[in-house]
C-alpha positions in Angstrom: 42.3 56.1 32.1 41.5 55.8 28.3 42.6 58.7 26.1 39.8 60.9 25.0 39.5 60.6 21.2 40.6 63.7 19.2 37.2 63.7 17.4 35.4 64.1 20.8 37.8 66.8 21.9 37.3 68.8 18.7 33.5 68.3 18.9 33.4 69.7 22.5 35.7 72.6 21.7 33.6 73.7 18.7 30.3 73.1 20.4 31.1 75.2 23.5 30.2 78.9 23.5 33.6 80.1 24.9 32.3 83.7 25.3 29.4 82.6 27.4 31.6 80.1 29.3 34.1 82.8 30.3 31.4 85.2 31.3 29.7 82.5 33.4 32.9 82.6 35.6 32.4 86.3 36.3 34.8 87.7 33.7 33.5 90.9 32.2 34.4 91.2 28.5 34.2 94.0 26.1 34.6 94.0 22.3 38.2 94.2 21.2 38.6 94.7 17.5 36.4 93.0 15.0 36.5 89.4 16.3 38.0 89.4 19.8 36.9 90.3 23.3 39.0 91.6 26.2 38.7 91.7 30.0 40.7 91.3 33.3 42.4 87.9 33.6 40.9 85.6 36.2 44.2 83.8 36.6 46.3 86.6 38.3 45.6 89.4 40.7 45.6 92.4 38.4 41.9 93.4 38.1 42.5 96.9 36.8 44.2 96.3 33.5 42.3 94.2 30.8 44.8 91.8 29.3 42.7 88.7 28.9 41.8 88.1 25.2 39.0 85.7 24.1 38.7 84.8 20.5 35.3 83.0 20.0 35.9 82.3 16.3 39.1 80.4 17.2 37.8 79.0 20.4 40.8 80.2 22.3 41.7 82.5 25.2 45.1 84.1 26.1 46.4 86.4 28.9 49.1 88.8 27.6 50.5 89.1 31.1 50.5 85.7 32.9 50.5 83.7 29.7 47.6 81.5 30.6 46.1 80.3 27.4 44.1 77.5 25.8 40.6 76.3 24.7 37.3 75.9 26.4 38.2 72.7 28.1 41.4 74.1 29.5 39.6 77.2 30.7 37.3 75.1 32.9 40.3 73.0 34.0 42.4 76.1 35.1 39.5 78.1 36.5 37.6 75.5 38.4 40.7 73.6 39.5 39.7 70.2 38.1 41.5 67.7 35.9 41.4 67.9 32.1 39.2 64.8 32.0 36.7 66.3 34.5 36.6 69.6 32.5 35.9 67.7 29.3 33.1 65.7 31.0 31.5 68.9 32.3 31.4 70.4 28.8 30.6 67.2 27.1 27.5 66.8 29.3 26.6 70.3 28.1 23.5 72.3 29.1 23.5 74.7 32.0 25.8 72.5 34.1 28.8 73.8 32.1 28.0 77.4 32.9 27.8 77.1 36.7 30.4 79.4 38.1 33.0 78.1 40.6 35.6 80.0 42.6 38.7 80.5 40.4 41.7 78.1 40.8 40.1 76.3 43.7 39.3 72.6 43.8 35.5 72.1 43.8 34.4 70.0 46.7 31.3 68.8 44.8 31.7 67.7 41.2 29.3 69.4 38.8 28.6 66.2 37.0 25.5 64.3 37.8 26.0 61.3 40.1 24.4 58.1 38.6 24.5 56.2 41.9 22.2 56.4 45.0 23.9 56.3 48.4 20.9 54.6 50.0 20.8 51.7 47.5 21.7 48.2 48.6 24.7 46.4 47.2 22.8 44.8 44.3 21.2 48.0 43.2 24.5 49.9 43.6 26.3 47.4 41.3 23.5 47.5 38.8 23.6 51.3 38.7 27.4 51.2 38.1 27.0 48.7 35.3 24.2 50.7 33.8 26.5 53.8 33.8 29.2 52.0 31.9 26.8 50.5 29.4 25.7 54.1 28.7 29.3 55.2 28.4 29.9 52.5 25.8 26.9 53.7 23.8 28.2 57.2 23.9 31.8 56.3 22.9 32.1 55.7 19.1 35.8 54.7 19.5 34.9 51.9 22.0 32.0 50.7 19.8 34.3 50.7 16.8 36.9 48.6 18.7 34.3 45.9 19.5 33.1 45.9 15.9 36.7 45.5 14.8 37.2 42.6 17.1 34.0 41.0 15.8 32.2 41.0 19.1 29.8 43.9 18.7 26.9 41.5 18.7 27.7 40.6 22.3 26.9 44.1 23.6 23.2 43.6 24.2 23.0 39.9 25.3 26.0 40.3 27.7 25.3 43.9 28.8 28.8 45.0 27.8 30.0 48.4 29.0 33.0 50.7 28.8 34.8 51.1 32.1 36.6 54.3 31.3 37.0 55.2 35.0 34.9 58.4 34.7 32.5 57.3 37.4 34.8 58.6 40.1 34.5 62.1 38.5 30.7 62.0 39.2 30.8 60.9 42.8 31.1 63.2 45.8 34.7 63.8 46.8 36.3 61.6 49.5 36.5 64.5 51.9 32.7 64.5 52.2 31.0 61.8 54.3 28.6 60.7 51.6 31.5 60.6 49.1 33.7 58.4 51.2 30.8 56.1 52.0 29.6 55.8 48.4 33.1 55.2 47.0 33.8 52.5 49.7 30.5 50.8 48.9 31.3 50.7 45.2 34.7 49.2 45.8 33.3 46.6 48.2 30.6 45.6 45.7 33.3 45.2 43.0 35.4 43.1 45.3 32.5 40.9 46.4 31.4 40.3 42.8 34.9 39.5 41.4 37.5 39.0 44.2 40.2 38.0 41.7 39.5 41.0 39.4 42.0 43.8 39.9 40.2 46.3 37.7 38.6 49.3 39.2 35.1 50.8 38.7 36.1 54.4 39.7 
């Protein structure tokens, strides 16, 4: 999966209200000094001693007992039990979706990211929805656009409907352990195989 550009990581870290994010996961925080906030750590069992420090100005959190620490992306990753990429996409999408509480350190069975595909769609529609998603991803990824510009083929984006297959589609589909998730993922792979049987790339 392509590496997330540092500029995008920094943008999401700085744009996320870390204090509101932590509180959305059920962590009660109180003022601690002039700049920090403190509460009970959501990453270990002690719920009587406040040792979890949140520093909004720095965009960082740290537990003085269990040592769990990081930024807004890592907080979502650790708390919601998702991958770093998934956590980034949740915060990058922004809005209220980033502040939907999930059980701590438990794998979510339904991704909080909007699914761009419709299970009931036929094969042609499903493929077109997948391609539309990756065209949108290209438009939203400055690094990919700059690469095409550098290669001198940026003019081909519109006439050829180029997209950026960064394999984030799988983060937005229902998980395999759900009936609709397994069916949708299988349908997407079958569409890809039927469209390009010699192409070993993946859409998910």
